[in-house]
N, C-alpha and C positions, 0 to 999 in steps of 0.2 A: 653469819646468820644462817648458813645453809640448813644447820640442825633445826632453827626455828620452822622453816620451810617445809622440812620433812615430818616435824610435830604437826603442822597445819594440814599437810596431806592425810596423815594418820589420823585424824580428829583429835589429836590431843592439844586442845585448844589452851587451857591453862598454862601447860608446860611451855607451850609455845610463847603466850604473853609474857610468862615470867622472863623468859629468855630474852624476848625483845626489849622490854623494859630495863633490863640490866644493861643491854647494849645502848640503849638510848641515854640512859643516864651517864654512861662513859662519853658517849659523844657530846652531850650538852656541857659537861666539863671540858671536854678538848675544844669545842667551838668557842668558849670562853677566852680559850688560849690561842685562837685562830685555827680551829680545826674545820673540817669538812662539812659546810650545811647541807651537802648533796645525799651524805651517807644517812644524815639525822632524818630527813625527807623519806628515804627508802624505808626507814625502819617506821615512822610514823603512818606509813601507808600500809605496811603489813600489820601494824598494831590494829589499825582499823577495820582491815578484812576479819581479823580475829574476832574483834568486838561486835561485828557485826553478825558473824556466824554464831556467836555466843547469845545474840538476840540483845545485846545490851546498847541499845541504838542511842539512847541519849549520849553516852559515853563515847560510841562511836563518832556521833556527830561532833563532840567537843574535842575529840582527837583529831578529826579532819580539819576542823576549823584551825586548830593550831598548826596543822600542815598548812593550811591555805596562807596564813599569815608569814609562814616561813617563804613559801613559794613566791608570793607577791613581793617580797623583800629581795629576793635573789634572781627572779625570773620576768618579773613584770606583771601587770594585771592581764594581760592578754596571751599568755603561752597557753599551749594546749595541756600542760601538766596542770595548770590552774584549772581549767576547763574540766579535766577529769576529776580534781578534788571537788568542785562546785557540783559535779554530778553525783558524787559520792555522798556529799550532804544533804542534797535534794534526796536521794533514797533514803538516807536516816530518817529525814523528816517524814517520809510517806510512811516509813513503818511505823512511826509513832501516830499515824493519822493526822498529821500536821499539812494538809494539802495546800494550803495557800503558800506556807514557808516552801515546801518542796518545789511547785512550780516556779517560784521566783528564782531558786537556785538551778533548776533545770533549763530555765529560759535564758540565764547568763551564760550558762555553760554551752548552751545550744549557739549562741550569738558568737561566742569566741570560736568554736568547733567550725561553723559554716565559712568562717572568715579566714581561719587558718589551715582546716583540713579539708574542707569541702563537704557536701552532702553524702557522698559515697563513702566516706571513711566509715569504719565498723565503729570507732568511739562515738561518731556522732550520731550513729545508728542506735548505739545503745542509749543516748540520751533521748533521743526520739521515743524508745521504748517505754522509758520510764515515764516521759509525759503522758504515754498512751494509757499507762496504769493509772496516773492521776484522773486524767479525764474519766476513766472508768469507774473510780470511786466517787467521784462527782456527779455520776450519774448524766455525763455526756457522753453518751454512747456512740453516736455519730462521729463524734470528733475522735474518739478512742479508736474506731474502725478505721477512720481515714489515715490516723498517723501509724498504727500497727500494720496497715496493708502497705504503707510506704517501707516501712522497715523490711518487711518480707520481700517486696518487690526490687529494694536495693541490694539486699541479700543474696536474692536469687541472681541479681547480675553478676556480683562480685565474688561471690563463692561457688564452688563446684556444687551441682545439684544434689549430691547425697553427702553434702558436708553435714557433721553432727549438729552445728549451731543451729540449723533450719529447725531442727525440733521445736524449739524454744519460739520462733518467730510464726511458726504455724498454730502453736497452742495458744500464743498471745491474740493472735487475730480470731482464733475460734472463741475464746472468751469474749471477745467485743461483739461478735456476730450472737452469740449465745444469750447476751443480755439485750438483744433485740429480737429474741425469738426467731432469729435466722438459723431454724435448727438444722436444716439439710446440710448448708455448706459449712456449719460449725462441726457437725459429725465428720465431714469429710477433710477438714482441716486436722481436728483431732486424730483421725486416723493416719492421716500423714506423719503427725507428731511421734505417736506411738511406733511407727512403722520404723521410724529415724531412730528413735532411742533404743529400740530393741536390737536394732542391726549394729549400732556403735558402742552400745555401752551394757548389751547383755540383760537376762531377764531379772535380774535382782537389782538393779541400780536404783538408788533413792528416789531420783526423778520419777520412777515410773508409778509412785504413790500419788502423784499428780496427775500423770496420764491417765492410769486406770480410772481414777476417781472423777476426772472431769468426762470421761466418756460415759460414766455410770450417771453422772448429773444430766447428761442430755439422754441418754436412753429412758430415765425416770419421767422428763419433761415430754417425751414422746409416748408415754404410758405404757412402756416396755418394763415393767417393775422388777421382773423375775430376772432379766438380763442387766439391768441396771443394780440390782442386790449383787449379782455374780461378781461385776467388773468393781464395786465398792469393796467387796470382801477379798478380792485379790490386791487392791490398794492397801488394805488394812493388814494383809498378811506381808506384804513387804515393808510396810511401815514398821510392824512390830519387830521383823528382823534385822533393821537396819537403825533403830531408834537411837543406838549410842553413837553411831559414826555418820548418821545421815545429816545432822545439823538441824539448827533451829527451825530453819524455813520448812524442811521437809516434817519436822514434829507439827507446825501449824497445818500443812496439808493432811496430815494423819488426823488430827482433831477436826478439820473441817470435813474430813470423808466420815468419821464418826456421826457428825450432826446431820450429814446427808443421807447416811443410811437410816439414820433414825426417822426421818421424813418419809423415806421408802417404806420402812415397818409400819408407819402410822396409816400410810396409804393401803398397805396390805391388811390392815386391822389387827397387827401385832403390837399391842400396847406396850407389853412389859418389855419386849425387845427394845423397842423405840426408847422407853425410858432408860432402859441400861446403856444403850448407845450413846443417847443424847447426855447422860451423866458423864461418862468417859471424855466427851467432847467438851463439856463445860468445866471439868477437872483441868484438863489441858489447856484450854483457853485461859483460864484464871492464872494457871501457872506461866504460861508463856507470854501472855500479852496484858494481863492484869484486870481488875473488874471494870475499869472504865473503858475499855477498847470497844470499838463499835460491833466488833465480831463476837466478842464474850457477851455482850448486851443481847444481841441477836440470839445466842445459843441460849441464854436465860429465859428469852420469851418463848422458845420452844418448849425449855423444861416446864415453864408454868402452864403452857398449854397442855401437856402430855398429862400435868398432875391434875389440871381441870377436868380432863375427859376422866380420869380414873375416878376422881371425887362423884362425878356424875354417875358413872356406872356402879359404884357402891352405894349410892342413894337409892338407885333403882331397884338394887337387889334387896335394899332394907323396905 
């Protein structure tokens, strides 16, 4: 399955999935004749990664549930590998905006991890992190800040202070702070995240779409519209350059940046630019998330708002 791993790293997700599913079919047939279930579990886990990268979250959850059933039969209900799969299922539910189901799986995963691995294990930290995301989407911002600050503190204890994974931890905490209008500390965390990403991943890494875009939002909230526009345009420049290889998540961040720069344009009185940018965001959100997703609906509200302003302007001219 080394070739499938190469395909995943190259962004050739359909090729990877096809190869993995062929291998899985062979292993399932062999398992019926006494084959190795651990090899089957490895392939199911990799298929789950591919499906998530493709944005096929429902299929990803179904795949991980199949893996979970296999693991519980072969490893028992309290094995760390079971916890990892539960965490993946929780993430899959989160990506479908099924927050209650997500938290249930994450809490069960955390229970196992705290018992078997301890709080300072990085798998445990990853589960904490996604619980923080759920709290944020539920608008429980203080809970989100508490748990994401815990993630950062643990990682600063167990990782070198210049480790690339700290970029995500700084950025996550910044998001929780930003939701509570703690702008000064949020900007500090964002700059730490950006600095780490530039150092370890270079100037064109897909994750910089999120880094520059989020700093742009904070600058916008501080009333620094020109600086915000500059940061968001940098995010969009990178997003356009890496759209074929960046993956589904980066495309979602690119869509969010189109929406956010539309709001900046509105504040600058540039209505036509706002309509154009938000239209791009709406098209991407519909394609990536579907019409019923909360982010798509928020973008539609901005679109209607822009059109309402346009109608008012034309009525005044007449």
